[in-house]
C-alpha positions as YAML, in Angstrom:
chain: A
units: angstrom
residues:
- id: 1
  name: UNK
  ca: [49.29, 81.57, 104.22]
- id: 2
  name: UNK
  ca: [48.26, 84.88, 105.52]
- id: 3
  name: UNK
  ca: [45.32, 85.54, 108.11]
- id: 4
  name: UNK
  ca: [42.36, 85.00, 106.54]
- id: 5
  name: UNK
  ca: [43.26, 82.88, 103.32]
- id: 6
  name: UNK
  ca: [41.60, 79.79, 102.74]
- id: 7
  name: UNK
  ca: [42.95, 76.52, 101.28]
- id: 8
  name: UNK
  ca: [40.06, 74.26, 99.21]
- id: 9
  name: UNK
  ca: [40.93, 70.81, 98.95]
- id: 10
  name: UNK
  ca: [39.23, 67.49, 98.93]
- id: 11
  name: UNK
  ca: [41.62, 65.78, 101.09]
- id: 12
  name: UNK
  ca: [42.03, 62.72, 98.36]
- id: 13
  name: UNK
  ca: [38.55, 62.18, 98.37]
- id: 14
  name: UNK
  ca: [36.02, 62.55, 95.26]
- id: 15
  name: UNK
  ca: [33.02, 63.05, 97.26]
- id: 16
  name: UNK
  ca: [34.50, 65.46, 99.87]
- id: 17
  name: UNK
  ca: [35.64, 69.22, 100.35]
- id: 18
  name: UNK
  ca: [37.57, 70.63, 102.24]
- id: 19
  name: UNK
  ca: [38.91, 73.97, 103.43]
- id: 20
  name: UNK
  ca: [41.41, 75.40, 105.77]
- id: 21
  name: UNK
  ca: [41.55, 78.74, 107.31]
- id: 22
  name: UNK
  ca: [43.79, 80.40, 109.32]
- id: 23
  name: UNK
  ca: [42.59, 83.32, 111.29]
- id: 24
  name: UNK
  ca: [43.72, 85.36, 114.21]
- id: 25
  name: UNK
  ca: [46.21, 82.45, 115.71]
- id: 26
  name: UNK
  ca: [43.25, 79.97, 115.31]
- id: 27
  name: UNK
  ca: [43.29, 77.14, 112.21]
- id: 28
  name: UNK
  ca: [39.77, 76.65, 110.94]
- id: 29
  name: UNK
  ca: [39.24, 73.16, 108.92]
- id: 30
  name: UNK
  ca: [36.51, 72.17, 107.58]
- id: 31
  name: UNK
  ca: [35.23, 68.93, 105.57]
- id: 32
  name: UNK
  ca: [31.76, 68.63, 104.04]
- id: 33
  name: UNK
  ca: [31.01, 64.93, 102.59]
- id: 34
  name: UNK
  ca: [28.17, 64.11, 100.39]
- id: 35
  name: UNK
  ca: [26.49, 60.66, 101.44]
- id: 36
  name: UNK
  ca: [23.93, 59.43, 98.49]
- id: 37
  name: UNK
  ca: [22.04, 62.26, 96.68]
- id: 38
  name: UNK
  ca: [20.05, 63.60, 100.08]
- id: 39
  name: UNK
  ca: [22.39, 63.65, 102.90]
- id: 40
  name: UNK
  ca: [25.78, 65.23, 103.26]
- id: 41
  name: UNK
  ca: [28.06, 65.65, 106.95]
- id: 42
  name: UNK
  ca: [30.18, 68.93, 107.69]
- id: 43
  name: UNK
  ca: [33.05, 68.73, 110.20]
- id: 44
  name: UNK
  ca: [34.53, 71.55, 111.88]
- id: 45
  name: UNK
  ca: [37.68, 71.48, 113.94]
- id: 46
  name: UNK
  ca: [39.11, 74.62, 115.25]
- id: 47
  name: UNK
  ca: [42.71, 74.59, 116.96]
- id: 48
  name: UNK
  ca: [45.05, 76.88, 118.64]
- id: 49
  name: UNK
  ca: [48.64, 76.45, 119.71]
- id: 50
  name: UNK
  ca: [48.37, 72.82, 117.73]
- id: 51
  name: UNK
  ca: [45.43, 72.09, 120.28]
- id: 52
  name: UNK
  ca: [41.98, 71.15, 119.22]
- id: 53
  name: UNK
  ca: [39.81, 73.40, 121.12]
- id: 54
  name: UNK
  ca: [36.10, 72.43, 119.33]
- id: 55
  name: UNK
  ca: [35.15, 69.90, 116.92]
- id: 56
  name: UNK
  ca: [31.71, 70.38, 115.11]
- id: 57
  name: UNK
  ca: [30.32, 67.43, 113.34]
- id: 58
  name: UNK
  ca: [26.74, 67.82, 111.74]
- id: 59
  name: UNK
  ca: [24.30, 65.55, 109.62]
- id: 60
  name: UNK
  ca: [22.28, 67.43, 107.23]
- id: 61
  name: UNK
  ca: [19.31, 66.17, 104.94]
- id: 62
  name: UNK
  ca: [18.46, 67.67, 101.62]
- id: 63
  name: UNK
  ca: [14.52, 68.80, 101.40]
- id: 64
  name: UNK
  ca: [12.85, 68.96, 98.48]
- id: 65
  name: UNK
  ca: [10.31, 71.91, 98.06]
...
């Protein structure tokens, strides 16, 4: 894998989308999972030298306009 390349994967789940990107010695793994029609979760894990450095988790709500 080259720096900046991205792999998209559903991690075996039909309701999720995942990606993995390597850049400058760090690995960025992201997952988005749909929960019903109005909510989704996002998780980001940033690793360097096989050690988790940052983990971010978000819950997002769809706003109808």
